[in-house]
C-alpha positions as a Markdown table, in Angstrom:
| # | Residue | x | y | z |
|---|---|---|---|---|
| 1 | Met | 140.6 | 178.8 | 28.0 |
| 2 | Leu | 137.6 | 176.8 | 29.2 |
| 3 | Gln | 138.4 | 174.0 | 26.8 |
| 4 | His | 142.0 | 174.0 | 28.2 |
| 5 | Lys | 140.7 | 173.5 | 31.8 |
| 6 | Val | 138.4 | 170.6 | 30.7 |
| 7 | Arg | 141.3 | 168.9 | 28.9 |
| 8 | Asn | 143.4 | 169.2 | 32.1 |
| 9 | Lys | 140.7 | 167.6 | 34.2 |
| 10 | Ser | 140.4 | 164.8 | 31.6 |
| 11 | Ser | 144.1 | 164.2 | 31.9 |
| 12 | Leu | 143.8 | 164.1 | 35.6 |
| 13 | Phe | 141.3 | 161.3 | 35.4 |
| 14 | Phe | 143.7 | 159.3 | 33.3 |
| 15 | Ile | 146.9 | 160.1 | 35.3 |
| 16 | Leu | 145.4 | 159.6 | 38.8 |
| 17 | Pro | 144.6 | 155.9 | 38.4 |
| 18 | Val | 148.0 | 155.3 | 36.8 |
| 19 | Leu | 149.8 | 157.0 | 39.8 |
| 20 | Val | 147.7 | 155.0 | 42.3 |
| 21 | Leu | 148.5 | 151.7 | 40.5 |
| 22 | Thr | 152.2 | 152.6 | 40.3 |
| 23 | Asn | 152.3 | 153.2 | 44.0 |
| 24 | Leu | 150.5 | 149.9 | 44.8 |
| 25 | Leu | 153.0 | 148.0 | 42.6 |
| 26 | Ala | 155.9 | 149.7 | 44.2 |
| 27 | Ala | 154.6 | 148.8 | 47.7 |
| 28 | Asn | 154.2 | 145.2 | 46.7 |
| 29 | Ala | 157.4 | 144.9 | 44.7 |
| 30 | His | 159.0 | 142.9 | 47.4 |
| 31 | Ala | 156.6 | 140.2 | 48.5 |
| 32 | Ser | 158.1 | 138.4 | 51.5 |
| 33 | Asp | 160.3 | 135.5 | 50.5 |
| 34 | Ala | 160.2 | 132.6 | 53.0 |
| 35 | Ser | 163.2 | 130.8 | 51.4 |
| 36 | Asn | 165.3 | 133.9 | 51.8 |
| 37 | Gly | 164.0 | 134.1 | 55.4 |
| 38 | Lys | 165.2 | 130.6 | 56.1 |
| 39 | Ile | 168.7 | 131.4 | 54.7 |
| 40 | Leu | 168.8 | 134.6 | 56.9 |
| 41 | His | 167.4 | 132.7 | 59.9 |
| 42 | Asp | 169.8 | 129.8 | 59.6 |
| 43 | Ala | 172.8 | 132.1 | 59.1 |
| 44 | Asn | 172.0 | 134.4 | 62.1 |
| 45 | Cys | 169.7 | 132.8 | 64.6 |
| 46 | Ile | 170.4 | 129.1 | 64.9 |
| 47 | Arg | 173.6 | 129.4 | 67.0 |
| 48 | Cys | 171.8 | 131.4 | 69.8 |
| 49 | His | 168.7 | 129.3 | 69.7 |
| 50 | Lys | 170.7 | 126.1 | 69.8 |
| 51 | Ser | 172.4 | 127.2 | 73.0 |
| 52 | Ile | 169.2 | 128.4 | 74.6 |
| 53 | Met | 167.3 | 125.2 | 73.7 |
| 54 | Asn | 170.1 | 122.6 | 74.5 |
| 55 | Gly | 171.0 | 121.7 | 71.0 |
| 56 | Asp | 167.5 | 121.8 | 69.4 |
| 57 | Pro | 167.1 | 125.3 | 67.9 |
| 58 | Asp | 163.7 | 124.8 | 66.3 |
| 59 | Ser | 162.2 | 123.8 | 69.6 |
| 60 | Ile | 162.2 | 127.5 | 70.7 |
| 61 | Tyr | 159.3 | 127.9 | 68.3 |
| 62 | Thr | 157.3 | 124.8 | 69.2 |
| 63 | Arg | 157.7 | 124.7 | 73.0 |
| 64 | Lys | 154.6 | 124.7 | 75.2 |
| 65 | Asp | 155.5 | 128.0 | 76.9 |
| 66 | Arg | 156.4 | 129.9 | 73.8 |
| 67 | Arg | 156.1 | 133.7 | 74.2 |
| 68 | Ile | 154.8 | 134.5 | 70.7 |
| 69 | Asn | 151.0 | 134.5 | 70.4 |
| 70 | Ser | 150.3 | 136.7 | 67.4 |
| 71 | Tyr | 151.7 | 137.8 | 64.0 |
| 72 | Gln | 152.5 | 141.2 | 65.5 |
| 73 | Gly | 154.3 | 139.5 | 68.4 |
| 74 | Leu | 156.3 | 137.5 | 65.9 |
| 75 | Gln | 157.4 | 140.7 | 64.1 |
| 76 | Asn | 158.3 | 142.3 | 67.3 |
| 77 | Gln | 160.4 | 139.4 | 68.5 |
| 78 | Val | 162.3 | 139.1 | 65.2 |
| 79 | Asn | 163.1 | 142.8 | 65.5 |
| 80 | Arg | 164.2 | 142.4 | 69.2 |
| 81 | Cys | 166.5 | 139.4 | 68.2 |
| 82 | Lys | 167.9 | 141.3 | 65.2 |
| 83 | Asn | 168.7 | 144.3 | 67.4 |
| 84 | Asn | 170.2 | 142.1 | 70.2 |
| 85 | Ile | 172.7 | 140.5 | 68.0 |
| 86 | Gly | 173.3 | 143.6 | 65.9 |
| 87 | Ile | 172.1 | 142.5 | 62.5 |
| 88 | Ala | 171.5 | 145.3 | 60.0 |
| 89 | Trp | 168.6 | 143.7 | 58.1 |
| 90 | Pro | 166.4 | 146.1 | 56.1 |
| 91 | Gln | 162.6 | 145.8 | 56.6 |
| 92 | Glu | 162.4 | 143.4 | 53.6 |
| 93 | Gln | 164.7 | 140.9 | 55.2 |
| 94 | Ile | 162.9 | 141.2 | 58.5 |
| 95 | Asn | 159.7 | 140.4 | 56.6 |
| 96 | Asp | 161.3 | 137.4 | 54.9 |
| 97 | Val | 162.4 | 136.0 | 58.3 |
| 98 | Val | 158.9 | 136.6 | 59.8 |
| 99 | Thr | 157.3 | 134.9 | 56.8 |
| 100 | Tyr | 159.6 | 131.9 | 57.1 |
| 101 | Leu | 158.9 | 131.5 | 60.8 |
| 102 | Asn | 155.2 | 132.0 | 60.4 |
| 103 | Gln | 154.8 | 129.5 | 57.5 |
| 104 | Asn | 156.9 | 126.9 | 59.2 |
| 105 | Phe | 156.1 | 127.2 | 62.9 |
| 106 | Tyr | 153.4 | 129.7 | 63.9 |
| 107 | Lys | 150.7 | 129.8 | 61.2 |
| 108 | Phe | 149.2 | 133.1 | 62.3 |
| 109 | Lys | 146.7 | 134.8 | 60.1 |
| 110 | His | 147.6 | 138.4 | 59.3 |
């Protein structure tokens, strides 16, 4: 009986790191994809930004009085815009758009 308990503890020491590694890999399975973010952005955001910015949609990100001042603020704004126009993006696609915008316009560290 004592030998059986020791063997189970040994198994636990082997299984636990495997479970932790599996969870980490699953969490990182979808690294944000800036090229997909650009596709989503161009298909869904350009029209509105173009009308707001008098024909130059990208200037909404580079204007002097831009409202976004942090990575978290960028995430919040993408979510607000998504909700305002009724896009059903899952979190992975939101992350892709945020990554695209951050890499190309904002350059926030996160």
